[in-house]
TORZA-665262 format. One line per 2 residues: for each residue x, y, z of C-alpha. Coordinates in steps of 0.05 Angstrom, whole numbers. Each point is the difference from the previous one (the first is absolute). Example, Ala and Ser with C-alpha at 12.3 -4.5 7.8 and 13.67 -1.06 7.14 Angstrom:
<atoms>
246:-90:156 ~ 27:69:-13 $
</atoms>
This chain:
<atoms>
3576:1364:1832 ~ -58:19:-48 $
-61:31:31 ~ -62:15:-42 $
-49:53:25 ~ -70:-21:-15 $
-44:46:46 ~ -10:58:-49 $
41:15:-62 ~ 42:-61:-15 $
76:4:-1 ~ 63:-38:26 $
62:12:46 ~ 64:-38:-4 $
30:-1:68 ~ -17:72:29 $
-3:34:-66 ~ -52:11:-51 $
12:-29:-69 ~ -26:37:-63 $
-35:-51:-44 ~ -54:6:-56 $
-70:-19:22 ~ 3:-64:-38 $
63:-22:39 ~ -35:16:64 $
-62:-39:-22 ~ 47:-60:-15 $
33:5:69 ~ -67:7:34 $
-31:-57:-34 ~ 57:-48:18 $
5:28:73 ~ -76:-13:13 $
-3:-66:-38 ~ 60:-27:40 $
17:-54:-51 ~ 40:-5:-69 $
-33:19:-66 ~ 26:-11:-71 $
24:55:-39 ~ -49:-12:-54 $
-58:3:48 ~ 23:66:29 $
11:31:-71 ~ -72:-20:-21 $
-27:28:67 ~ 29:69:-5 $
4:12:-74 ~ -56:-19:-46 $
38:8:-66 ~ 51:-36:-44 $
59:36:34 ~ -14:-26:68 $
64:-46:9 ~ 42:58:-25 $
-30:48:49 ~ 7:-46:56 $
77:-8:-14 ~ 3:73:3 $
-33:8:66 ~ 42:-56:32 $
64:37:-25 ~ -22:62:33 $
-16:-37:65 ~ 69:-30:3 $
32:65:-16 ~ -39:30:57 $
41:-46:46 ~ -58:-49:15 $
24:-70:2 ~ -38:-64:-17 $
-10:9:-72 ~ 59:-36:-33 $
12:9:-74 ~ -31:-53:-43 $
-41:-30:62 ~ -66:-29:-29 $
-33:-5:69 ~ -12:68:37 $
-12:8:74 ~ 20:53:54 $
46:-22:56 ~ 2:30:71 $
-54:52:-12 ~ -47:32:49 $
-59:49:-8 ~ -26:60:42 $
-62:-47:13 ~ 44:-43:39 $
29:59:39 ~ -71:26:15 $
-28:-67:24 ~ 61:-9:46 $
-19:68:31 ~ -68:-26:10 $
22:-47:52 ~ 28:56:43 $
-48:60:-17 ~ -35:-4:67 $
62:26:33 ~ 14:54:-48 $
-5:75:20 ~ -44:42:-44 $
60:26:-39 ~ 24:-73:-11 $
-70:-20:-22 ~ 4:57:-51 $
64:-23:-26 ~ -24:-73:-5 $
-64:17:-35 ~ 36:45:-51 $
29:-62:-32 ~ -69:-5:-33 $
8:56:-51 ~ -58:-13:-43 $
-33:-53:-42 ~ 44:-63:-6 $
37:-11:-64 ~ -15:68:-29 $
33:14:-67 ~ -7:-71:-28 $
-72:1:-23 ~ 11:15:-73 $
57:-47:-15 ~ 2:-63:-39 $
-63:-39:-21 ~ -63:-16:31 $
32:-58:39 ~ 47:46:33 $
-53:51:18 ~ -45:-55:27 $
62:-24:44 ~ 8:73:26 $
-71:8:19 ~ 0:-65:36 $
66:13:39 ~ -27:70:18 $
-64:-29:28 ~ 40:-50:41 $
46:53:27 ~ -55:47:16 $
-38:-52:38 ~ 65:-19:38 $
9:74:18 ~ -72:10:20 $
1:-62:46 ~ 64:27:34 $
-27:70:6 ~ -64:-28:34 $
46:-40:47 ~ 38:63:15 $
-66:40:10 ~ -24:-50:51 $
67:7:39 ~ -6:75:-1 $
-73:-6:22 ~ 17:-43:61 $
53:52:18 ~ -49:58:-11 $
48:34:-50 ~ -47:40:-43 $
56:38:-38 ~ 33:-69:-22 $
-68:-25:-19 ~ -12:61:-44 $
66:-11:-36 ~ -21:-74:-14 $
-64:23:-27 ~ 36:49:-45 $
40:-56:-31 ~ -65:-41:-10 $
-30:60:-38 ~ 66:7:-44 $
-8:-76:-21 ~ -73:12:-16 $
-26:-41:57 ~ -58:16:49 $
24:38:60 ~ -12:-28:69 $
-45:29:54 ~ 27:58:37 $
20:-11:73 ~ -29:32:59 $
60:44:21 ~ -8:-7:76 $
-37:-51:42 ~ -29:55:42 $
-36:27:-59 ~ -34:-67:-12 $
-75:7:24 ~ -36:-59:35 $
-71:1:-24 ~ -50:-17:57 $
-76:-2:10 ~ 4:50:51 $
28:54:-49 ~ -67:4:-34 $
-35:16:67 ~ 50:54:12 $
-10:31:-67 ~ -77:-1:13 $
11:35:66 ~ 41:51:-32 $
-49:12:-56 ~ -51:16:56 $
46:56:27 ~ -19:43:-62 $
-70:3:31 ~ 12:-4:75 $
57:-7:47 ~ 16:-70:23 $
33:-39:55 ~ 38:-63:-12 $
25:-50:55 ~ 57:-38:-39 $
18:-62:35 ~ 55:-51:-13 $
63:-33:29 ~ 67:30:0 $
23:-1:-75 ~ -69:-11:-27 $
9:60:-46 ~ -47:53:40 $
44:63:-14 ~ 17:-27:-69 $
-71:-6:-20 ~ -16:70:25 $
58:27:-41 ~ -29:-37:-64 $
-67:31:16 ~ 29:71:5 $
35:-9:-67 ~ -55:-29:-37 $
-51:55:25 ~ 54:54:-8 $
-18:22:72 ~ 42:37:48 $
29:-52:52 ~ 12:26:70 $
34:-42:51 ~ -24:23:69 $
27:-11:70 ~ -44:-52:34 $
22:23:71 ~ -10:77:-4 $
-56:41:-24 ~ 44:60:3 $
55:-29:-44 ~ -56:-29:-49 $
-31:70:-8 ~ 70:27:-16 $
14:-56:-50 ~ -65:8:-35 $
9:76:-4 ~ 71:-5:-28 $
-22:-48:-56 ~ -63:37:-22 $
29:72:0 ~ 27:-5:-71 $
-66:-24:-27 ~ -39:61:36 $
-10:72:-25 ~ 57:46:32 $
-47:38:44 ~ -32:-65:31 $
66:-31:10 ~ 26:62:36 $
-64:0:42 ~ 7:-72:19 $
74:9:21 ~ -22:58:48 $
-56:-44:29 ~ 45:-57:17 $
50:46:34 ~ -53:40:38 $
-66:-37:11 ~ -15:-55:52 $
-4:-72:-16 ~ -75:-1:-22 $
11:61:-44 ~ 58:-35:-35 $
-40:-61:-13 ~ -58:42:-32 $
50:42:-42 ~ 35:-65:-31 $
-68:-31:-13 ~ -21:61:-35 $
63:8:-40 ~ -9:-74:-23 $
-67:19:-33 ~ 38:46:-44 $
43:-51:-29 ~ -8:-15:-77 $
22:-70:9 ~ -21:-56:48 $
43:-12:62 ~ 19:-66:34 $
21:8:74 ~ 36:-62:24 $
5:-18:72 ~ 45:-59:14 $
-3:-44:60 ~ -70:27:16 $
-4:-50:58 ~ 48:45:38 $
-31:67:-28 ~ -21:55:43 $
-71:7:14 ~ 6:76:-11 $
-1:-14:-73 ~ -71:-23:5 $
-27:72:-1 ~ 40:17:-64 $
-22:-59:-40 ~ -72:9:24 $
3:72:-26 ~ 27:-19:-65 $
-47:-57:-13 ~ -62:48:13 $
28:57:-40 ~ 3:15:-74 $
68:-30:-13 ~ 28:-52:-50 $
40:-37:53 ~ 13:-72:14 $
25:-14:71 ~ 36:-67:1 $
15:-29:69 ~ 49:-55:-10 $
1:-55:56 ~ 24:-72:11 $
-23:-16:70 ~ -22:31:64 $
56:18:49 ~ -3:-32:67 $
-49:32:51 ~ -35:38:-59 $
-76:3:6 ~ -16:-40:-67 $
21:-22:-67 ~ 36:60:-34 $
16:41:64 ~ -31:59:35 $
-5:45:-62 ~ -34:-51:-45 $
-51:-21:56 ~ -18:74:10 $
-8:12:-73 ~ -46:-62:-8 $
-51:29:48 ~ -5:69:-37 $
12:-13:-73 ~ -57:-12:-51 $
5:-72:-25 ~ -7:20:-74 $
65:37:6 ~ 40:-50:42 $
35:-61:-30 ~ 39:-61:25 $
48:-34:-48 ~ 46:-57:20 $
61:-16:-44 ~ -2:-75:-10 $
62:-42:-22 ~ 14:8:-74 $
-32:-54:-45 ~ 40:-47:-44 $
-19:34:-62 ~ 28:66:23 $
68:-31:17 ~ 0:-38:-69 $
-12:65:-38 ~ 55:35:34 $
49:-58:-14 ~ -23:3:-75 $
17:75:-1 ~ 69:-11:28 $
19:-63:-39 ~ -47:4:-63 $
38:-59:-35 ~ -4:-49:54 $
-42:-64:-17 ~ -72:10:33 $
7:-65:40 ~ 68:24:32 $
-32:68:14 ~ -61:-31:31 $
43:-44:46 ~ 44:61:22 $
-64:37:18 ~ -26:-58:41 $
68:-6:36 ~ 4:75:13 $
-72:0:26 ~ 12:-55:48 $
66:31:24 ~ -28:73:9 $
-72:-18:17 ~ -22:51:-53 $
29:58:39 ~ 16:54:-52 $
62:28:37 ~ 32:-69:11 $
-16:-15:-77 ~ 39:63:-19 $
55:-16:43 ~ 4:-74:-29 $
-5:28:-72 ~ 57:50:13 $
44:-62:5 ~ 23:-25:-70 $
-20:-71:14 ~ -69:20:33 $
7:-59:48 ~ 20:28:66 $
-18:63:40 ~ 46:53:26 $
0:-29:68 ~ 43:57:31 $
-54:52:-21 ~ -56:-41:27 $
34:-14:63 ~ 16:72:14 $
-73:17:-11 ~ -28:-54:45 $
51:16:56 ~ -23:74:-5 $
-73:-27:10 ~ 16:-48:54 $
38:50:42 ~ -59:47:0 $
-39:-50:41 ~ -4:2:79 $
56:-42:29 ~ -49:-51:33 $
-37:-12:-63 ~ 66:-5:-45 $
33:-49:49 ~ -61:-42:5 $
-9:-3:-76 ~ 74:-20:-9 $
-8:-58:47 ~ -66:-22:-38 $
37:5:-68 ~ 25:-70:10 $
-69:-26:2 ~ -19:-34:-70 $
-73:-9:15 ~ -61:48:8 $
2:31:72 ~ -56:20:47 $
-10:24:71 ~ 9:-70:30 $
71:-6:-35 ~ 22:68:17 $
-16:-17:76 ~ 31:-68:-3 $
65:26:-33 ~ 3:56:52 $
23:53:-44 ~ -41:54:36 $
-24:16:68 ~ -52:-49:31 $
-68:23:-22 ~ 25:48:-55 $
-7:-50:-59 ~ -60:30:-27 $
26:71:4 ~ 65:-26:-32 $
-34:-27:-60 ~ -43:60:-9 $
62:45:-2 ~ 34:-47:-47 $
-57:5:-49 ~ -8:72:11 $
74:16:-22 ~ -7:-45:-59 $
47:-57:21 ~ -57:-53:5 $
-60:-14:-46 ~ -62:-40:12 $
-2:-73:-25 ~ -53:-50:-6 $
1:-66:-35 ~ -50:-11:-53 $
-35:-65:-21 ~ 31:9:-71 $
-24:24:-67 ~ -51:-26:-50 $
6:6:-77 ~ -67:18:-35 $
-15:11:-70 ~ 38:65:-10 $
32:17:66 ~ 34:-22:64 $
-33:16:66 ~ 23:-13:72 $
-36:-42:51 ~ -18:12:69 $
52:7:61 ~ 17:-62:40 $
43:27:56 ~ -2:57:51 $
32:67:-13 ~ 73:5:18 $
62:40:-24 ~ 59:-4:-45 $
63:45:-13 ~ -24:44:-58 $
55:-30:-43 ~ 63:-39:-1 $
45:54:-12 ~ -18:35:67 $
0:-67:39 ~ 70:-19:-25 $
25:71:19 ~ -28:-6:70 $
31:-67:9 ~ 67:24:-23 $
2:52:59 ~ -7:-52:54 $
60:-11:43 ~ 29:-66:3 $
-21:-17:72 ~ -72:25:-14 $
1:-41:-65 ~ 19:-64:35 $
-50:13:58 ~ -60:10:-50 $
19:-65:-41 ~ -2:-41:62 $
-67:31:20 ~ -27:-17:-67 $
28:-68:-1 ~ -36:-17:68 $
-63:36:-20 ~ -12:-40:-66 $
27:-70:29 ~ -70:-25:5 $
-35:44:-50 ~ 45:-10:-61 $
60:-46:14 ~ 32:11:-68 $
2:77:12 ~ 24:-14:73 $
58:-38:-26 ~ 18:58:-48 $
4:46:57 ~ 36:-47:45 $
53:-10:-51 ~ 10:74:1 $
3:3:74 ~ 47:-59:3 $
-51:-40:42 ~ -12:-75:-2 $
-64:-36:2 ~ 7:-17:72 $
7:75:15 ~ -69:15:-20 $
-64:-8:37 ~ -21:-62:-35 $
46:-52:-35 ~ -10:-5:-74 $
-4:-70:-28 ~ 24:-22:-70 $
-75:-14:-17 ~ -6:75:-3 $
46:5:-61 ~ -44:-16:-62 $
43:29:-55 ~ 71:-6:-23 $
31:69:13 ~ 33:3:-68 $
-42:-33:-55 ~ 37:-32:-58 $
-16:28:-71 ~ -38:-45:-44 $
32:-27:-67 ~ -69:-10:-32 $
-17:41:-59 ~ -72:31:-11 $
-39:4:-65 ~ 19:66:-30 $
-51:37:-40 ~ -17:72:-27 $
-51:39:40 ~ -68:17:-32 $
-16:71:-24 ~ -16:52:48 $
-68:37:7 ~ -20:70:14 $
-19:-13:74 ~ 44:28:54 $
-12:16:75 ~ 40:40:49 $
38:-39:51 ~ -33:-30:64 $
37:-13:61 ~ -19:-65:38 $
45:-22:58 ~ 66:28:-30 $
-18:-23:-72 ~ -16:46:-57 $
-46:-29:-50 ~ -22:33:-65 $
-31:-12:-65 ~ 49:21:-55 $
-30:-2:-71 ~ -39:-62:22 $
56:-37:34 ~ 2:-11:76 $
67:27:36 ~ 16:-18:70 $
58:42:32 ~ 28:-5:67 $
65:30:28 ~ -17:-22:69 $
19:28:66 ~ 59:-44:26 $
-35:-55:39 ~ -36:-66:-6 $
-36:-9:-69 ~ -76:18:-4 $
-56:-34:-37 ~ -40:34:-52 $
-66:-32:-25 ~ -37:19:-66 $
-67:-32:-13 ~ -17:-19:-72 $
-72:-19:-18 ~ -11:-67:-31 $
-64:23:-33 ~ -63:-37:-21 $
27:-13:-69 ~ 46:-55:27 $
-25:-28:67 ~ 48:-57:1 $
66:26:-27 ~ 57:-56:-3 $
58:48:-8 ~ 30:70:9 $
49:23:-55 ~ 43:58:14 $
50:41:-48 ~ 39:44:51 $
70:25:13 ~ 43:3:64 $
50:56:2 ~ 16:0:75 $
-12:-43:62 ~ 29:-4:67 $
-36:-44:53 ~ 34:26:62 $
24:-71:17 ~ 49:29:50 $
-58:8:49 ~ -10:-77:2 $
-73:9:-17 ~ -56:-51:19 $
-36:15:-66 ~ 34:-16:-67 $
18:62:-42 ~ -19:-1:-72 $
-8:48:-55 ~ -65:-22:-27 $
-51:-57:20 ~ -72:-22:-21 $
-46:-24:54 ~ -72:-32:2 $
-42:-25:57 ~ 38:-66:-4 $
71:21:-4 ~ 52:38:-39 $
59:-1:-44 ~ 58:52:2 $
53:19:-55 ~ 68:15:24 $
70:8:-27 ~ 27:-45:61 $
3:-75:9 ~ -56:2:49 $
-35:-70:21 ~ -75:-5:7 $
-27:21:67 ~ -65:10:38 $
-30:67:22 ~ -59:3:49 $
-11:-76:-14 ~ -7:6:-74 $
50:-31:-49 ~ 44:50:-43 $
38:-23:-59 ~ 64:37:-14 $
21:9:-73 ~ 72:22:-10 $
-4:15:-77 ~ 12:76:7 $
50:42:-33 ~ 11:74:18 $
-11:52:-56 ~ -33:-44:-53 $
-72:-8:-19 ~ -26:-67:24 $
-62:-46:-13 ~ -23:-42:57 $
-64:-41:2 ~ -20:-22:69 $
-55:-56:11 ~ -62:16:40 $
-40:-50:41 ~ -60:-27:-39 $
-50:26:51 ~ -6:47:58 $
39:54:-34 ~ -48:55:29 $
-17:64:-30 ~ 74:26:3 $
69:-20:-11 ~ 53:38:40 $
67:23:-25 ~ 48:8:56 $
70:33:10 ~ 45:-6:61 $
63:37:-7 ~ 46:58:27 $
13:29:-69 ~ -41:-14:-61 $
-4:20:-73 ~ -46:-44:-43 $
-48:10:-59 ~ -60:-45:-17 $
-18:15:-73 ~ -48:-59:-10 $
-43:-38:50 ~ -50:-52:-26 $
-47:-42:45 ~ -25:-57:-37 $
-24:27:-66 ~ -8:71:25 $
59:53:1 ~ -1:48:57 $
63:37:-24 ~ 17:43:-38 $
-63:44:19 ~ -39:31:-56 $
-32:69:4 ~ -68:-31:-12 $
7:-49:56 ~ -14:-55:-47 $
48:-62:2 ~ 50:-9:-52 $
-7:-63:-38 ~ 40:-57:24 $
62:-19:-43 ~ 12:-72:-18 $
</atoms>
């Protein structure tokens, strides 16, 4: 079988052996192999020889080809073609299908098939027609190779294989193609940018003038120690990780770390003082030695809520001395029984430290822009829209927690967390709590609604009269967080703002990971008992939720405190998917306006380059309703319609809880009723006495245009956008009320002209 080698200097093999042919003979075979069809002898003679002896020269070359043992060129045949041939390009593209499974050594071997510019050695043969053909074929082959190399690069990028990616770039460079962006070698080297980083840098800048104390707050995995390490590296400071529980150990650790940076005589004197002097003398000696450092120092005290109050004297002395020291007290929550937020040490320091040298920074969840930027670093060739959707999904899954994000990114698919690692960390935290508190929280973990003192007492998870103290301790150890329902949000000219509260303060588990882990620790008898209690508790308050618990406890309606009638069931448990198709469109251009996410009743709202994004990765339980007010405006006091250009990427209505209120991804309400857009075949319904039209022309993952009619009068100063879901991911790129567009938002606050 004839094999033609195109990817570099051009030559041929017959079977497994090379054949020695003239350049013209190789050009003839290459032309016929790439063309893949028959050509007349006269055409080939004119193509390869531009003089009168062309036919004679062709006969000579054909004779040489036959004498080399290559079949397919019979004597006297007028039509020429190559039978049963292959090329190294075919072999390379065959390897492309499996390159993701290659080892680095195999990748090197596969890429070595590309030896240089394709069709080298054929450039100066024949006439202008043949040279044009060579240039065209070379262009086509390079394009095929570049596309394949980019495909391979993406595969190695997903696998985080920087060596393989570098080899791909080397071949692109060999072909004269632009190289692809280098990969970040390790996920743990990727830096998440956040607003708080600028605050920390400013505090560190002040250290050059006066010592400072920083109370750094954040949940587990929020990046407290990571931000401190980054601060130390950026400022070229001396980082010292102290012992929060012992003044004696802290002094020893500081002394050991600073001795190499002190003059020899001072280092020797410090060692003698620590071995002979009393505690107060040791504190003074260490503080004095820190004043002699030529670089700033960062003293890091982890778990400051548990720290010894003995450390207050050392920190106070450092702050009031001529040192370049930043004392960082890292804390999450107060321990049960501690005297206040931050623990005894923090409370004592607050009373004695000057305000201008004391700072509190709370690390918030990472914004969408930070996650998107990191994904662009890790997969630079991925389409922007795909990257954005992945960032939204990661943000929903992890809640913006940097530690969970890193664990998610360590997985090649980036779609699920390393559950074993997270479970081990949570078990360690749970086991550190007092037994009565731990057992009570495990029992309450089956509760899928906010909880308060009354619920804790009714469910009998703690001793009588101890509900208040139980909740206080649960908040102190960080298991619970405060929760208060808001009235919703409002979209103004350039920003979203939250409205006032509408419910009393109650509590929620701090996140679903903790609640699920607590629930997994319940014994089967205890789980059955709690499900029965919850079924009876909600029989009157929420019949659908009561049925959910009853099914888990194996109870029938007659077993509950009050019978449940069929009238309580307002929805079909499993809605049918609609077959109707929406009007698909392209979204309008973005604008420079962006705003950090706001949290409203479990939803995250943000302005992202002028578009409104609504995200919710809800706590497992009944769907919650979000309301966003949109001003009608004086320019159109009687609008007849609302036009939306929007996209729905995720929606879960939590129908398993048999809700009384219809879940939907997006709805528009006025004073006289509403309309909802849903991917399910949902009939029209009434809500609070008002008619609601259900439109099922919604398709996930597509930009859609919907125009909803409004009543001719009594619209009011606002219309309301509503969402009611468990999980949600939607983007509204354009919203037009009558003749005025409210989205996308422009930086000036002026309305974007309406589009016909």
